[in-house]
N, C-alpha and C positions, 0 to 999 in steps of 0.2 A: 505494500500498498505505499511504502515513502515511496519509492520509486516511481509509483505514477506519477503519486503528487508533483516530486521533482519536475519531471516529464513537462505536465503542468503547468506547470508554474514558468519554464524553459519557452513555452510552447505561447503562453500569453504573451512575455516578455520579448518574444519575435515580433507579433503580432501587433502589440500597441508602435516597437521601435519601428515596419515595416509601414504604417501607417501615418505615423509623423515624417517616415521619409517621400509617401505621395505626396501631399501638397507640395511641397518643395518643390520638385521637380513642377509639377502641374505651375507657381505659381515663379519659376525663373525667368529673368526679366527675359527683353530681346538681346540684348547688350551682350551678356552671358551665353547667349544660347550661338549666337552671332559670333563670339571671338572663338568658342569650343568646336565649333564647324572647320571655321577658317583655319584650325588647327591638325584637319582630318582631309583637307581639297584634296585631289589628286596629284598636284604637281606641289603639294607642300605638306610634307607626312612627318610633323613633327615626332623627334623622337627614332626616327629611321631612314634607315638606306635602303633606296629605290633605283635597279636599272628600269625603264620604259621607251617602249616604245612607239611610236609616235607617226603615226600613216594617218597624210593626208588628200584627198582626191576630189577635187575640182571637183565645179559642175559636169565639163566635161572627158571626164574619165582620168582625166591625168594622175599619179597615182605615186605619192614621194613618202618615205619611209627614211626616218634617224631615228636616231638611238641613242637612250642623253641618261646617263648617270644624274639623281638627285637625294638630296641627302639635308635635314631642318632640324634647329636645335634651338632651343629656349638660351639667352648668354644671359643672365642678368634679367631683365624685366623686357627683352624687344625677342623676335625672333627670325633669328639669319634664317636662312636656306641655299641653296648653292644646286645651279640646273649646270650641267656637263656636257657637251656631247661631244662624243663616241663615234660614229657614224651619220651618214657617209663619211671620207675620207676628205672633200671639201672644208668639211666644218670642223673638223676631229680638235680636241682641246676647247673649242671656244664656250665660256664659263660667264654663266650669267650669277652674279651677286645682288638678295634683294637683301636688306636687312630692313624690321618695322621700323615707320619712325611712330617719334613717340607720341601719345594724344595727341590727336587732333591735328597731324602733322602727315604726310605722307611719307610711304616709305624710302627709304633711295636705292638706287638700282645702278649695279656695276656692270661695265658689260669689258669683258677680256675679250682681246681679238689675239688669238697665235700668230700670226700673219704679221702685223703690227708691231706683235708682242708690247702691245700697250694698252689701260686699265684708261675708259672713258665713262663718266657718266649718263646713265638715260636724263634727258631734260624733266620734266612733268609735261610737259608739251606733249611728247615724243611716247609719253605709257600709251597713247591709243594706238603705237603702229604694230602689225604685224611680228609675232615673237618670232623671228625663224623662220618666216614665208611657214604658219602653219594658222589657224583658226583662234590661237592663244594672243591675248596682244600681251606687252609687259606687264599692265596695268592686272591682270587676273596673275599676276607668278605671285602675288601675297595672299595669295589663295579668298580675295575679294576684288571687286572690278571699281575697284577705287572709294565707294563709301567704308565712312567709321562705323564701327558698332553700334554706337551713341545715338545714330540718326534710324539704326532701325526697328520698328516697329512688327509685333507680333498680331498676324488676320485672323488669324485662326485653322486649320487644323486640315489635311487631306489627306491621299494617300496614293505612295508613288509606290513601283515593285511590290504591290501589296503591302504596305508595312508602311503605319501612320508617322507623318510627319508634320514639323510643325511649317507653319507658311508665316515666313518673313518679308519685310519690304522695305525698303532702303530708298534716298538718293546718293545718287552716287557723285561724290567731292568736282571742283570745276577742270579740273585736267583729267577727268576718265573720262573713256569715250563711249561710255552709257549715259543715261538720263534714268533710269527707274530701275531695279531692280527687287528679283522675285526672288527669294530665297527657299527650297524645301528641305527642313533639315532633320534625318532620322531621328525618333524619337530615343530608338534604345541606345543605338549609336554616337548620335551626331553627326555622321557621314554627311554633307551637301548630294543629296540625290539629283539633286534638280534644280536650274538656276535658268529664268530669261531675263532680256538683257532687251531693254528699249535704246532705240538712240538719244541726242538729245533732241530733236526735234517727237519724242516719243512714240516711235517708228518702231513695231518687233525688230531685234537687229539679229540677234542673238543668243543661240538655247543649248546648254548644257547639260546631260543626263547620261547617268549612274547605270549602268547595263550588266555588273555583276560586281555583288559580294561578295569579298574573302575576308574568312578569318586568318589573322595572322598574333600566333600566343593569348594575349589578353586584347587583342585591336582588334578591330572588323576597318576594312577600309575597302575603297575604290577598287576594283579588281580591271575590271572595263568601262571609259565612258568615252563622250566622245560632247564636243564645242559646234556646233552646226548654224551659219553664218547666215542666216535666214536672209540674206537681201545679193550676196552674190553665189551661193548655193551649193558651198565647199564645207569640206566637217574632217575635222582632226580624231580620229581615235586613239587614246589612249591604254595600253595594255599593261599590264604589270609583269616583266618578265621573272625579277628577281627582287626579294625582300629579305633585309636585314636589318637587326641593331643596328642606330648608326655610330661608329667607328672613329669619326673624326673630331680631332681637339678643337676647342676656342678658336686659335689659331687657324685656320683652316677657310672660318667664314671672315676673311679681312681681305682687302686690296692689296698686303703684302703680298697674300699667299698667292693668290691671280697673277700678281705680275711672275712669282715662279713658274710659271704653268701647272 
């Protein structure tokens, strides 16, 4: 009888803890949800290193494949991410370093060009340019389209991939190529499973979609996703080829490290 009493007490304690936890998630702010989802984007997998294949198919069927390594790490209060091209040979060694901006400020983006052996900054006015001839822009590399987490609003729920997602809406900043951004964030994993972008004039511009989720240890990541440019008819697909825990030290996420190649 004593053993049964203890078991019931433990069960009751677990139930109370669960009930206390659920409302906290339900009341979670849009800013917190946006921040967590940004760290789980396909090009910004915080704490992980990935080898990715980017396949871009234009409206007329022309196909281009690129292979990159991507790694992201929190250094201090700011997320630092690296994308380094491995294939094809014509772009091998090209590297992009993105450092999350302080609150209210744009991210810093540095581009290393091995043929010139130099690093250059990507100006705010260039954030809307295509990232290495894909359907992603430089503004997408930080995990968002240039909008601030604090401007995001939670406007409801929806189902994506038959999974419940929060729906967040926000206005992009003046240097972003986008006008309004609508994110669908998976409620279980915080992975952004869909995003819809308008241009500055409010016209439909791009749609990001996750096609496959994959578990890696205690994480769930987008194993296959795509960005479609609705105005040009071009689509870039991202496929995860390899995934491991990040091994790079803080020094790797600096312009000095980029210059060493």
